[in-house]
C-alpha positions, -999 to 999 in steps of 0.1 A, spaced: 209 -30 -282 238 -20 -261 245 -40 -230 246 -19 -198 277 -25 -176 263 -13 -142 285 16 -129 307 9 -100 307 46 -90 277 66 -75 261 74 -108 227 57 -114 207 37 -138 172 48 -147 148 18 -150 112 19 -164 91 -11 -160 55 -22 -170 34 -54 -169 2 -63 -185 -23 -92 -188 -49 -100 -214 -77 -109 -189 -68 -110 -153 -59 -138 -150 -47 -145 -185 -17 -144 -207 7 -117 -194 38 -99 -201 64 -76 -188 87 -50 -202 116 -30 -188 139 -3 -202 173 4 -184 192 35 -192 228 45 -182 243 74 -201 240 65 -238 236 28 -230 201 12 -232 188 -23 -226 153 -36 -232 139 -68 -215 106 -86 -220 90 -119 -213 55 -134 -210 36 -162 -191 8 -183 -202 -16 -177 -172 -9 -150 -147 -22 -117 -133 -13 -80 -141 2 -75 -106 25 -105 -110 37 -91 -144 43 -56 -129 63 -72 -101 82 -95 -124 93 -65 -146 110 -50 -116 126 -83 -107 139 -90 -141 152 -54 -145 171 -55 -112 184 -89 -117 200 -78 -150 222 -54 -133 259 -65 -132 268 -50 -99 254 -30 -69 244 5 -79 219 33 -74 188 31 -95 158 52 -100 129 29 -109 98 42 -127 67 21 -125 30 28 -132 21 1 -106 9 16 -73 8 -20 -60 47 -23 -64 55 11 -54 35 12 -23 46 -22 -11 80 -7 -10 76 30 -2 48 25 23 67 -4 38 39 -29 32 67 -55 23 84 -51 56 52 -54 74 42 -85 56 75 -102 64 73 -92 100 37 -107 103 47 -139 87 35 -131 51 1 -120 64 -16 -88 54 -31 -63 80 -63 -83 79 -44 -116 85 -49 -129 49 -19 -145 31 1 -121 10 -4 -125 -27 26 -130 -49 48 -141 -20 71 -160 -43 78 -129 -63 83 -106 -32 108 -131 -20 127 -129 -52 127 -91 -49 140 -88 -15 176 -97 -21 176 -75 -52 166 -46 -31 193 -54 -6 220 -53 -34 210 -21 -51 200 14 -37 166 17 -55 145 47 -54 109 40 -67 89 66 -85 54 63 -97 45 74 -132 9 76 -145 6 51 -172 -4 60 -208 3 97 -203 31 100 -230 61 91 -209 82 76 -236 100 50 -217 69 39 -199 50 37 -232 78 16 -246 76 -8 -217 39 -12 -223 46 -20 -259 73 -46 -249 49 -61 -222 19 -64 -247 42 -79 -274 55 -105 -250 20 -114 -237 9 -120 -272 36 -144 -283 27 -181 -289 42 -208 -266 43 -188 -235 58 -207 -204 38 -213 -173 39 -189 -145 53 -214 -118 42 -193 -89 7 -186 -100 -19 -211 -84 -44 -207 -113 
């Protein structure tokens, strides 16, 4: 696998992400594929007890954290939860409201959202929703990576998951 040296110019990286969970909660995994020109990088990992939304979010975090410098990125996810939190500015509202939802309940996965915020400040990221399991090759690959990671023995705990 080729390492991706993040471009310093205005060209962009394409990122595909996916998360899964066997049970919800249950063992979970994430997968990401990063593409820049001919370079390709694949990432995956899993947690012993987690949720699907946490793995979808962790896929985005790990992909952005792997970039070597600020750049433009087009990020494709099949998670409406992740995409809407950014594009519909739910995340900004949650922060403004002291990490409470519109109905005054605590925001789920706050620990992961807090990890994502500085990554979004570093990179210019455009989020795109792709319907899962519709034959989009890189999204399908992320699904394979996530499921394989979730099925590995000896998964580490999800430190932020209260379960």
